[in-house]
N, C-alpha and C positions, 0 to 999 in steps of 0.2 A: 362250737357252740350252741347255738340254733339258726333257724332260721325265718325271712320272714316271707312272706307270702304280697307281693306284688300288686298280683289281683285283689287284694280284699280290700273291701270300703275303711277301714278301719286305718287312723293313720300310723306311718310308718312308726313315729314315737312311743304309739301307745303299742306297738307289738313288741316293739325293744320292752318296756315299761314290764308289760305282762309274760314276758319271757325273764326277762329279770326277776320278775318275782317269784316264779316258777322256781326257780334254779335257787335262789335263798330260799324259798320256803320249804323247797322238798329235801334241803341239805346236799344241794350239789356244787353251789358256794356256800362255807364255811365262814361262820365271823370270822371278824379282823382279817379275812384274806381279803390281796390285792385284785380287784377286778381292771381288765383292760382298760388303758387308756382311751380317749373320746377317740384320739386320733386311730390309732389301733381298733378301737371296733370298727371304726367308719371303714376301715380297711378292708377289714373283713366281710361286711356286710354290704360292701360297696353302695353306701350309703354318703351325703352332706354331713360333715362334721357336727355342724349345727343340730343335724335331726341327733343325734345321741347326745348332744350337749342337751337338750331340753328332755331328753329324756333322763338324763342323770337327773339334772335340776330337781325331775318332779320325784327321782325317787329318792333323793336326800331329803327332798321337803317332808316327805312320806315317813323318814325314818328308817328304809330301807338299807342304803349306804353313807357312808360321809368323806370327806375329802379333804386331808389332811397335805396342808400346803406344800407344795414342791416333791411330797411323795404319792400323790396319786390318789384313786378313789379304792374304796376298802368297804366291805360286806357289814355293815351294822350287824349286831343281838337283835334280835326280832322277838325274844321271848318276852320283852315288855313292851312291846308294838302295839300300839291304840289304835283300830283303824278308826278314818275319819267319818263322824253318822252321815253323811252326804254316800259313802262310799258300801258303809251297809244295806244303806236305805236304797240305791240303785241293786245290789245285788240281792235284798229282797224283792224288789219289784221286778226283777230277770224270774229268781225264779216261781213269785207270783204267773209270771206268764207260761211257764216252763209248766208249771203244773195245771193250768187252764186250758194248755191246750192236750194235755192227755185229757183230760173231763170231755173234750172237746171230740177225740178220737173215739170217747166212748169206753175207757179203761175204768174198773172201778176203782174207790178208795184202796183197795188192799193192794191190785194190779201197780197203780201208781208207788203207794209204798215199799211193794218190790222193787219197781223200778229206781227208787231213790235210796235204797239201802244198797244193793247192787251197786251204785258210780259211790256212794260211797268205802264200802268192800274192796273198790278198784283203786283206790286209793292209800295204798299200804303204808305208804309215808305221813297219812292224815293220823296224825295221834291224838 
C-alpha cells in the first residue's frame, strides 16, 4: 500500500494520514471501498495499532473516511469535501515559504512560475 519513513521527523500517524489522503485523492482508493482494518494496517506497516487508530480518527473527522459499526472503515466520497481553514492557511504558508526560497535562489518570477507549472503538470491525477 505505502511505506513509512521511520527516520522522518513527521509523526507516523501523520505519515499514514498523508499517504491515505494521497491514495484517496488520486483515485487509487475509490469512494465506498473498504480500507484495511486498524489491526491489518498496523500489521502491514509494523506499527502500534493505536497509531493507526489515531490516523483513522483524524481521517474520519476530516471527511476522508467513515466507519460502519461491525463492518469496518470505508472511503468517503470526497467531491464535496470542505478542507479546514487552518489546513488551507498552513498549505498557503508552506507555498509562500517555497516561493520565497526560489526568490532567494535568484530565480526570476517567470522561472518560479515555470517550476510551479511543471509541478502542476506532473499531477496528471489532479483535475
